[in-house]
VEXLUMZA-615215 format. One line per field, with one value per residue (C-alpha): residue number from 1; residue in three letters; x, y, z. Coordinates in nm, 2 decimals. Last residue first. Example, Ala and Ser with C-alpha at 12.3 -4.5 7.8 and 13.67 -1.06 7.14 Angstrom:
BEGIN
i: (2, 1) $
aa: (ser, ala) $
east: (1.37, 1.23) $
north: (-0.11, -0.45) $
up: (0.71, 0.78) $
***
This chain:
BEGIN
i: (185, 184, 183, 182, 181, 180, 179, 178, 177, 176, 175, 174, 173, 172, 171, 170, 169, 168, 167, 166, 165, 164, 163, 162, 161, 160, 159, 158, 157, 156, 155, 154, 153, 152, 151, 150, 149, 148, 147, 146, 145, 144, 143, 142, 141, 140, 139, 138, 137, 136, 135, 134, 133, 132, 131, 130, 129, 128, 127, 126, 125, 124, 123, 122, 121, 120, 119, 118, 117, 116, 115, 114, 113, 112, 111, 110, 109, 108, 107, 106, 105, 104, 103, 102, 101, 100, 99, 98, 97, 96, 95, 94, 93, 92, 91, 90, 89, 88, 87, 86, 85, 84, 83, 82, 81, 80, 79, 78, 77, 76, 75, 74, 73, 72, 71, 70, 69, 68, 67, 66, 65, 64, 63, 62, 61, 60, 59, 58, 57, 56, 55, 54, 53, 52, 51, 50, 49, 48, 47, 46, 45, 44, 43, 42, 41, 40, 39, 38, 37, 36, 35, 34, 33, 32, 31, 30, 29, 28, 27, 26, 25, 24, 23, 22, 21, 20, 19, 18, 17, 16, 15, 14, 13, 12, 11, 10, 9, 8, 7, 6, 5, 4, 3, 2, 1) $
aa: (pro, arg, lys, leu, thr, ser, his, arg, asn, cys, ser, pro, pro, val, ser, lys, cys, arg, ser, asp, leu, asp, thr, asn, leu, gln, gln, leu, ala, lys, glu, val, gln, lys, arg, glu, thr, ile, asp, arg, ser, asn, ile, ile, val, gly, ala, val, ser, pro, glu, ala, leu, leu, asn, asn, gly, thr, ser, glu, leu, phe, arg, trp, ser, gly, gly, gln, glu, gln, phe, arg, tyr, glu, ile, ser, leu, val, thr, gly, pro, lys, gln, ile, leu, asn, phe, val, glu, leu, val, ser, ser, phe, asp, glu, pro, his, ile, leu, asp, phe, ala, asn, lys, ser, ile, leu, asp, asp, pro, lys, tyr, gly, leu, val, arg, glu, ile, ser, pro, ser, glu, tyr, gln, ile, ile, gly, asp, ser, gly, leu, ile, thr, ile, ile, asp, ser, ser, asn, gln, ile, leu, ser, arg, phe, lys, ala, glu, ser, lys, ala, leu, lys, glu, lys, val, gln, gln, arg, glu, ser, arg, glu, glu, ala, glu, arg, leu, ala, arg, his, val, ser, pro, val, leu, arg, ser, leu, arg, his, lys, leu, met) $
east: (15.12, 15.42, 15.55, 15.93, 16.06, 16.20, 16.38, 16.57, 16.73, 16.83, 16.53, 16.60, 16.94, 17.23, 17.42, 17.22, 17.31, 17.68, 17.66, 17.49, 17.74, 18.03, 17.87, 17.80, 18.16, 18.29, 18.07, 18.20, 18.56, 18.49, 18.33, 18.62, 18.87, 18.67, 18.66, 19.04, 19.09, 18.87, 19.14, 18.98, 18.95, 18.83, 18.85, 18.82, 18.77, 18.96, 18.97, 19.02, 19.02, 18.85, 18.55, 18.42, 18.62, 18.48, 18.34, 18.31, 18.44, 18.39, 18.63, 18.63, 18.97, 19.07, 19.44, 19.64, 20.00, 20.29, 20.49, 20.38, 20.01, 19.80, 19.44, 19.14, 18.78, 18.48, 18.28, 18.12, 17.96, 17.91, 17.80, 17.82, 17.95, 17.89, 18.23, 18.13, 17.96, 18.30, 18.47, 18.20, 18.25, 18.63, 18.60, 18.37, 18.60, 18.92, 18.80, 18.92, 19.25, 19.32, 19.36, 19.71, 19.73, 19.39, 19.54, 19.74, 20.06, 20.13, 20.17, 20.21, 20.57, 20.52, 20.27, 20.52, 20.37, 20.34, 19.97, 19.81, 20.08, 20.23, 19.89, 19.82, 20.04, 19.76, 19.79, 19.74, 19.72, 19.68, 19.59, 19.25, 19.17, 18.93, 19.21, 19.23, 19.26, 19.34, 19.26, 19.36, 19.16, 19.34, 19.38, 19.68, 19.84, 19.51, 19.39, 19.73, 19.75, 19.40, 19.49, 19.82, 19.64, 19.37, 19.64, 19.84, 19.52, 19.44, 19.79, 19.78, 19.44, 19.57, 19.88, 19.65, 19.44, 19.75, 19.89, 19.55, 19.55, 19.90, 19.80, 19.49, 19.71, 19.97, 19.70, 19.54, 19.88, 19.96, 19.61, 19.69, 20.05, 19.96, 19.76, 20.03, 20.29, 20.09, 20.05, 20.42, 20.48) $
north: (-8.79, -8.73, -9.02, -9.04, -9.08, -8.73, -8.75, -9.06, -8.89, -9.16, -9.11, -8.74, -8.79, -8.66, -8.38, -8.11, -8.25, -8.25, -7.89, -7.79, -7.98, -7.81, -7.46, -7.54, -7.66, -7.34, -7.12, -7.32, -7.26, -6.89, -6.86, -7.04, -6.81, -6.50, -6.63, -6.69, -6.33, -6.17, -5.96, -5.72, -5.34, -5.07, -4.73, -4.41, -4.10, -3.81, -3.52, -3.77, -3.56, -3.27, -3.48, -3.31, -3.55, -3.84, -4.02, -4.39, -4.64, -5.01, -5.22, -5.58, -5.66, -5.89, -5.93, -5.85, -5.94, -5.69, -5.82, -5.53, -5.61, -5.45, -5.40, -5.57, -5.46, -5.53, -5.23, -5.09, -4.75, -4.53, -4.17, -3.94, -3.64, -3.66, -3.75, -4.11, -4.09, -3.98, -4.28, -4.51, -4.38, -4.40, -4.76, -4.84, -4.65, -4.82, -5.18, -5.29, -5.09, -5.27, -5.02, -4.93, -4.58, -4.51, -4.50, -4.18, -4.19, -3.95, -4.25, -4.57, -4.67, -4.56, -4.84, -5.11, -5.28, -5.66, -5.68, -5.86, -5.87, -5.53, -5.36, -5.49, -5.20, -4.95, -4.69, -4.32, -4.01, -4.19, -3.95, -4.01, -3.64, -3.62, -3.74, -4.11, -4.29, -4.66, -4.95, -5.29, -5.57, -5.85, -5.62, -5.67, -5.33, -5.15, -5.31, -5.27, -4.91, -4.84, -5.02, -4.83, -4.50, -4.57, -4.66, -4.34, -4.14, -4.29, -4.22, -3.86, -3.81, -3.96, -3.73, -3.42, -3.52, -3.55, -3.22, -3.06, -3.21, -3.09, -2.74, -2.74, -2.85, -2.58, -2.32, -2.43, -2.43, -2.08, -1.95, -2.08, -1.95, -1.58, -1.55, -1.73, -1.48, -1.19, -1.36, -1.41, -1.04) $
up: (9.19, 8.97, 8.77, 8.75, 8.40, 8.37, 8.70, 8.61, 8.30, 8.07, 7.83, 7.83, 7.67, 7.88, 7.70, 7.88, 8.22, 8.12, 8.01, 8.34, 8.55, 8.37, 8.42, 8.79, 8.84, 8.67, 8.90, 9.20, 9.09, 9.04, 9.38, 9.54, 9.38, 9.49, 9.85, 9.84, 9.71, 9.98, 10.14, 10.39, 10.37, 10.61, 10.44, 10.64, 10.43, 10.58, 10.83, 11.13, 11.45, 11.27, 11.16, 10.84, 10.62, 10.81, 10.50, 10.57, 10.31, 10.32, 10.12, 9.99, 9.84, 9.56, 9.53, 9.22, 9.14, 9.14, 9.43, 9.66, 9.60, 9.34, 9.43, 9.27, 9.35, 9.58, 9.70, 10.01, 10.09, 10.40, 10.35, 10.65, 10.45, 10.07, 9.92, 9.93, 9.59, 9.44, 9.60, 9.46, 9.11, 9.14, 9.25, 8.95, 8.70, 8.83, 8.84, 8.49, 8.54, 8.87, 9.15, 9.27, 9.12, 9.27, 9.62, 9.53, 9.73, 10.03, 10.27, 10.07, 10.16, 10.52, 10.58, 10.46, 10.16, 10.14, 10.06, 10.36, 10.63, 10.53, 10.50, 10.86, 10.99, 10.93, 10.65, 10.70, 10.48, 10.14, 9.87, 9.71, 9.66, 9.95, 10.17, 10.24, 10.57, 10.55, 10.78, 10.65, 10.83, 11.01, 11.31, 11.53, 11.48, 11.50, 11.82, 11.99, 11.89, 12.03, 12.36, 12.39, 12.31, 12.58, 12.83, 12.76, 12.79, 13.13, 13.24, 13.12, 13.29, 13.62, 13.60, 13.54, 13.84, 14.06, 13.94, 14.02, 14.37, 14.43, 14.31, 14.54, 14.84, 14.77, 14.74, 15.07, 15.24, 15.10, 15.22, 15.57, 15.58, 15.52, 15.84, 16.02, 15.90, 16.04, 16.38, 16.40, 16.35) $
***
């Protein structure tokens, strides 16, 4: 009788060891996944870029926390809203055209446009869209956006300075222009 019990004990021990090893491996995978998710969450939450996922219809499916820092919206305030409702009317058709072009899988395009911030004023954004509608883990168009309002303001100021300089140069008589009196070799 004791011999019969021993013959059953060995397979039971092997099974128990195998199950313990499988539990240990599952725990390690869970810990690795938790670390990976924490890293991803930290990257997204601390990014200066706005990350948005749109459905093929332009409905916002995801909005990164940086939307609040840049445009004043809480991410949940924009989920299920149509992104095109916040595009400046003068930029609407060009943004829609780019969005329609990006419907082709694998297409990546960029555009500059104005987007309404929480307070009602307009900010210039530069956005790059990547169609991942066919990717099951995303199932959307990923939009990475950054605020370029200051850059646009500097560009406008430089353009105005160049215009002013051109008009001043045109008003100077040729006889006063040093460069016109220089003899070329």
